N, C-alpha and C positions, 0 to 999 in steps of 0.2 A: 289832979288828974291823969294816975292811970285809971280809977273807978272809971270817970267821964271812957276815955280808951278801953275799958274792956264793955264797957254800956255799948258802945256804937261796933263793936265786934262782934255781941251778941246780936245784935238788932238786925247786921249785917248777913249775919247765918240763916233768923225768925228767915229771913225776908226770902234768903235764897229756898228753905222747906218750908216755906208755908202751906206746900197744903199738908206736909202733915202740923204745923201748929192750926191751922184747923180746923183737923181730927178732935185734935187733943183737944179745943172750944167745944165742940160738938158733944164729947164726952164728957166733958167739964158740966156745961147749961142746961143739959137737955135731962138728965135724971133729977131739976129741980122744974122744966119745965111741963117736963110727962110725965103721969107716976105711972113706973111701972118701967123707966126704958128699959136700966143698968139690971131685971132681974135677966139671967139666963134665956128663958124659955123668948121672951122679943130679940134679942141682942143677935140670939141662930135665928131668927126670926127671918130680922135686916141681914143676918150672912149669906141665907138660902137666899133668900130678896134682891140680891145681891149676884151671887155669880153671873144671871142669864148675862148681863150686861153686861159684865167682867171680860166673860169671854167672848163677849163676842166683839168691848173696846182691843178686844190683843191686835188685826188683823186691820179695827181701822185707823190702832193709831198708825201700823206701819204706813197704811195707803196713805193719812194727813200727812207722815213726815217730807213722804215722796211730795207732796204739795200737792195730791188727788183729792176729790171726794168720792166716797163706796154708801151711792142712794140708796142700794137694793138691799143693806144688810138684813134690815126689815122683813122685808119679803123673803131672801132665801134663810132668816132664823125661820119666817112659817114654814115652808118649804123642806127644811129637815127633821123640821116636829111629824110633817104629815105625812113625810113618806119614812122615817123609822117607826112610826106607828102605824101605819096606812099600809107600808109592806109584811107588814109580821105575820100574818097566813099566809104568806107566795114562800117567803124569804128566809124568814124567822128571824130572830130581834138580831141575832151579832151579821146575817144576810141585810139587810132594812138596812140600820145605823152606819154598815158600811158605805150602802146606793145612799142610805141622806148624806152622809158624808159628801162623793164622791158628785153630788150635786150641787152641793156649794160650790166644791172645789170647782165647777165646770159654768158655775155664772161667773166664777170672780173667772176663773180667762180668759171668758166673750168680753168680757168689763175691761178688763187689761188692753186684748187686742182693739178691740176698738179706739179706745184711748188711744194706742200706741201705733198700731199701724195703719185704721181711715181717721188717727187725727185730727178726734172729733173731742173738746171737749165734755172731761169726766162727768162733769155736777147736768152737762144733754146726753150723754153717753149714758150713766148711769140711771136717769129719771126713767129712758127709754128702757129697759133692761124694770124694770124693777117693777112697771105699766105688767108685760108680759111678764115678768115673774106672779101677780099679782091674777092675771087671768087664767097662767096655770094650773093658780095653788086650786079657786073657782072652779073649773072646769073640774078638776082632778078629787077634788070632795064633792061637785055640788055644792058647794055654797052653806055645806054641817059642817061643823065639825065630824072627827076622827076620833074611832077610840078601840082598847083593850081591856078583857074584864075573868081574862084567866087567871087562876090566883100562885103561878108565876108572877104573872104583872105587877099582880099583887105587892105579891113581896117583895120581888127588883123596886117598885115605887118605895116600897117601906124602908131598905134597904140602904136606900143614897137617899133620904128624907130622914133615917136616924140617926142622931150624933153618933160618934164612936168613940168623944171623947167631947167636954160638955165644952158646945158650940158647933164641933167642925165636923158636919156630914160630909160625907162621904163625895159630894158636890162640892160640896166647898171645898176637900183636899183638891177635886182634879183640880177646877182653878186655879186654885193659889199655884202648884207644879205647870199650870202652863202658863200663868202670869209670869214662877219667875225664869222658868225653862224660857220663853219672850227677850224675856231682862236681859239672861245670860247670852243671848249671842247678840242683841246685842250690843253690849256692852263690853263682851270679851271676844268677839269674830270680826275677822275683819268682814265677811260679806253684810253681817250688820251693820259694822259703820262706816258700809256702802253705801244702804240705804239712806246717811248724813248727807252721802254725799254728792247722792243722786237727789235729792229734797232740793238742796243748797245751792247748786250748778251742775246742770245738765253736762251742758260742755265743757265744765272743767271736769267731771266726769269721765265722758268723756277722755280728754287725751287724760288724764290720770289710765286710763285702761279696762276700765269698768263701764260697761253697755246697759244704760240707761235702760232701755225700751224689754231688757229685759229682769231688773231689780220692778219695776212697774207692772210689769208683768206679776211677775211675782207676788211684788204685794195688793195683788188685784187677788190671788187667788186664796191667798193666804186667810183672805178677810173669807171670800166666800166660804172656807172653809172652817174657821171658826165659829164667820155664823148657824153654817147646820149643825155643829158640835154644837155647840149652845141649844141651839134650839132640840136637837136629839135628845139631846139629857134636858132639858124641861120636858118635853115627851112622853120623856121614857119615865118618868118621874113623877107625870101625873095619871099616869097610862091613857092623854088623849093633848088631842091639838085640835085645836077652832083656828078659822082662816085669820081675825085679825089678832089674835099672838103674836106678831111684833109689830104690828101698828105703831105703836108710840114710843118703841123704843130705841127710830136713829137719833131724837134731840135730846139721847138721854147720853146713846153712846157719843155721841158730839160734847156735849158738856162733860162728861166725864173726864172724856181724851183731852178734853184741852185746858181744863183745872187739870188735869194728872199732870200740865208741862207740858203737851206738846202745840207745838202753836203753826200754822197753814203756812205759813213765812216767819219769813229768820225778822229782823227788824232791832237785834242786840245792838242799845248804840258805844262805837270802842274813838276814843281819843288818843292815837297817840303824839307821844309830843320826842321829836327827838333830839341830836345835839347841835347840829349844823348843815350847811346843803352841800354835800360833797359828792363825786360820780360813784359810791358805795352805795352812801344811804340813798341817793334814787331810784339801787338797785333794791335793796333790803325797803322802801319803800315799796317797789311794788312786789315785791316777796309778803311783803300782810298784805295788801292788796287781792295778791288772788284768794288769799284765806278768807280776806272777809267778799267776796264773790260765793268763792261755794256754803260758807257760812251763813249767807246771805247777813249779815253784820253793815252797818253804817256806819264805817268807818272815816275820821277826820282827821289828816297828821297835821302839826304843824311844828316850825323848824325857825326856831331861834339864833341863827345862824352863831356859834356858837357863846352866847354871848348870857354869862348865871342871869342877871338880870330881867333878862329879855324869857329867858325862860318862866320862873318865876312869877311871872308877872301872868305867859302864856296859861299857867297851874292854877294862878286863879280862876281863869276865864271857865278853865276845861271843869272846876270842880262846879264852876256858878252854874256853867250846863246842868249838871247832872247825869253824865252818861253813864253809860251800866258800867265801865269798864275803862280806864288810861291803865297805856302804857309810857313806859319811859326810860329815856336815855338819860343817864343824870351824869350834866356836863362835870358834879366836880364831886368827888365822894361824900366825905363831909357837909356840904350843902344837902345832899341827895338824906341825911337823915331827917331832915326840917320839912325836910319835899315832900313827902312818903307819912310821915306822921301826918303834918294836916288832912293829905286826902283819906287817910283812914278814917284821919277824925271827924272827917266829912261822912262818915259810912259806905263811898264811894272803894268799888277796889280796883287793885292796881300790880301792876306785873313790873317788874324792871328788867331793860334786855340788851345787852349788848357791852356798858362796862361797867362794871361790877361798881357797886354801893360800895357802904363800908361796912361792916355785917350788923350797927344797931342798926342800919336801916331796914331789913329782911324783917327783923320784930314786925314789919305793920305789914310789907307787901305775902303777896301768895308766893311770887318763887321769882326768882332767877333765869331770865335765858339767855344763850348771845355761847361766844366764842372761851375757850378754855383759853386763854391768853399765857397762862403761865407753862402749860404743859406743856403749851404750841411751840412756847419761845426754848425750850428747855430743848427738846424733841429737836429744831432750828440748830442753838448749839454744840449738839454733840457732832449733825453734818458740815455743818460750819469749824468747829475744829479737828474733824477731819478731813479735812479737806487744807489747813492751817498747818499739819501735820503737827499737829497742840502745841503749835509755840507760836512768837511774836507779839505786836501789841497791836489790840482795835479800838477804835470806836464807836461812838452813840450813835445816830442820832432819832432823834429821840422826839415820841407824839406830843400832843397840847398840855402844858401845866396841867394839872390838876382830876382829871379821868384818870382810872385802872392801868389803863394803854401806855401811860404815859410812865407808871413803876412796871409792869405788866412783863413789857415788851423788851424793857433792859434791865431789871435786876432778875429777871426770866433765866437770858444765856450766862448772866455773870452769874447768881450765884448757882448756876449750870457749873462752869467754866472753872468754877475755882479748886470743882472736885474730880472734875472725869479731862480736863487741861490748866493745873498750877501752871505751865509755865508761860502761858498766857495773857499778858500786859494792858490793862485797860490804859488810851494814852488819854483820853476826853469823851465828854457827852454834853449832850446837845441838842434848843428844840431849837432848831431853826418856823418849825410851821411850817405850814403846805403849800410855800412857792417853790418853783424848783429852785427861782435863777439863786435864790436862797441859798437854798441848800447846796446848791453849787461852789456856792461862794464862802459856804463852810466849810467842805471839801481843798477844798483848792489849799484854803489856809490852814487845814491839819497836812496836808503833805508839804504845806513848803516849813512846816513846823518835824514834822517828825520824821520827812523825808525812809528812807528806803522799814523801817522801825516800820510804819503804818500799814498790814498787811492785809486787813480788812474793816471792813465795816456793816454796821448790822444797821438796817433802819426800819422804824417802826411802821411803813409804808410802799412800800410796792410799786407809787404810778407820779405824782410832780417829786417828791425825793428822790424815788429813783433815778426817774429825768436825767436829776441838778447831779446826783452822785454817778450816774454813768459818765456823762459830760464831762463833769472837773478830771473823773479819769481819765477820758480821753486826750483832754486837753493837757494833760502833763505827762501824757507820756509813760500811764502806771494801769497797762489794762492788768499785772501781777495782785495787782488787792483782790478778795477774793474778797462780796459783799454780797448778804444773804438781808434778806427781808420779806415783814407781814405781807402776803399774799389775800385775795387772787385776783385783781385787773391786769388789763388787756397789756396795757404798757409791762407788767410785772413778768407777764406768761412769755411776750415777744421775747423778751431781753434776759428770759432765761433761753430761751430756744435759738438766741440768737451767740445765747454763750457771755454776755454782759452779767447774768448774775445768777452765783451761784443754786441757790437756790431759796422757793417761798413755799413758806404757810399754803396749808387751803382755809379757807374763810370763805364757804358762799353766801354771798353776800343779801341774798335772795331769798334760801334758805335762815337765814338769821332771822330779816323780817319777819317770818311766815310763821319758824318755832315760837315764841311771841301771844303771837295773838291765837297757834295752834293749840298752846295753855291755856288762854284765854274760855276759846270755845269750850275744852276739857272740863275748865272747872265750873264755867256755864253747863254743861250735861252732868253735872254729879258726880265725875270721871277723877281717879284719883288724879293732882297733879304733885310731883317732888317739888323737894323745894330749889333744884338747879336743874336746868337743865341744859348738860353744850351738847355744842353743836360735833361733827365726827372732826379728829387729826388726821392732820398728814403734810410731808412735807413733798413738795412738789422740784424736782430736776428735769435738768434736759432728760431723760429717759423715761420719763411718760408724761411728758405737759401737754401733752397732744390727747392726752385721756382729759384733761381740765378745758381746755380747747372746744366751742365761742365761748370766750367768757363773760360771766355778765354786764361786767362792768368794766 
């Protein structure tokens, strides 16, 4: 069984990194199919011939990420080579290179302006600009090739084409440096990540404070610049440029970009199976949907309405649908082991969210995301204890049995109080469900049984349970009972503002759902995903509750 699990994991990893698998297969097969393929001279030639398209593909990738097309790259490449060679007698080698790159950037600026300001479809806009550029190139060159034949020109060409170390010529090294720089910008910087946001959903990008038009124009400028750089370097290495230099470049660059992993649209299919119907989970789903729209993922959310057997059936349906990712809020920590293992054996990546699974389940999952219930409730316990002067009897209204909040939101404060306030006594703990009336009945019974000995109540939920607790305290005339709860619903925050609840934990429902799918997006993009992603922790009191309004649910 372990061997089967390892094989499944290996196949999933190969699918994620299929471009490298294809490259390895090429180098494994071609030496037998083509005599001399694996020789140093041939591999050097392959690398040199790839430099031109690789340089052009850098900028084209940005345009494609933004959801646009740039059909001018071939003509811009030719223009860059033509100007670099043709202007050398007037501007010198360095001056002509700068002029060529500037011309490429200007072409990109024109493309970006037409697409964003004139609102012309990028296919039509760049097709028109390509035709204009071809005419400009013909007029400039009179339909003939241009060349330079000085000894210094030949020395530079020889330098660019001669390997400094086996396989690597200066032009190859320049290309590798440019690709690495671009990859670093896209992966590690905020502006780089914003390109993905703009390409995923421009409305969401705008709401997030990103100007989509600037990024689209920037992508086109970079595309024009890299196309011109590629053409200029090629022209310098050949000491010449022809009018049809970039004629076959466009389709090669598009193919290389897409095969390399860039997609023109989103389309990753994600199935999220939550735990039940609840206002918090409605907001959770809304947060997840926003991320799905930003990354153009196809998201389907299923709810078993708190039934483990139904959740298992939904999980079987999800596995049969073969999505690109499954996100699961496990109803039962122990059952989660079998659930996640089943998904893993099917070769489908899975992320666990919101409710903690058993540790063994994490062996089969990418990561877990959600609130740090233990940490939150330890913080809440201290604030609660201080309000109680660290003494008296308390009771706990618990979460649904089986899930992690059932334990964390009870034993988190119990364990913290045993050290921080040992004189606080636990009188009782019960799980009356999510109905306000049942919670009210339980609390009314506590007040009758324990009388003045009961000075505090901790609730695992600040919505329906909080309503039941507050109503029971009001009817019994026990406004002196200090109530704390998990938050932060509108009911809970209104109660904090009114002084009916002393403190609640901060737990953004929308962020809870968003973080789970964002982890999936990071994983799809090859970024490092840590095993656990917690939501921010905070205890909300009457002093700062206004900062967290309006409520999400």
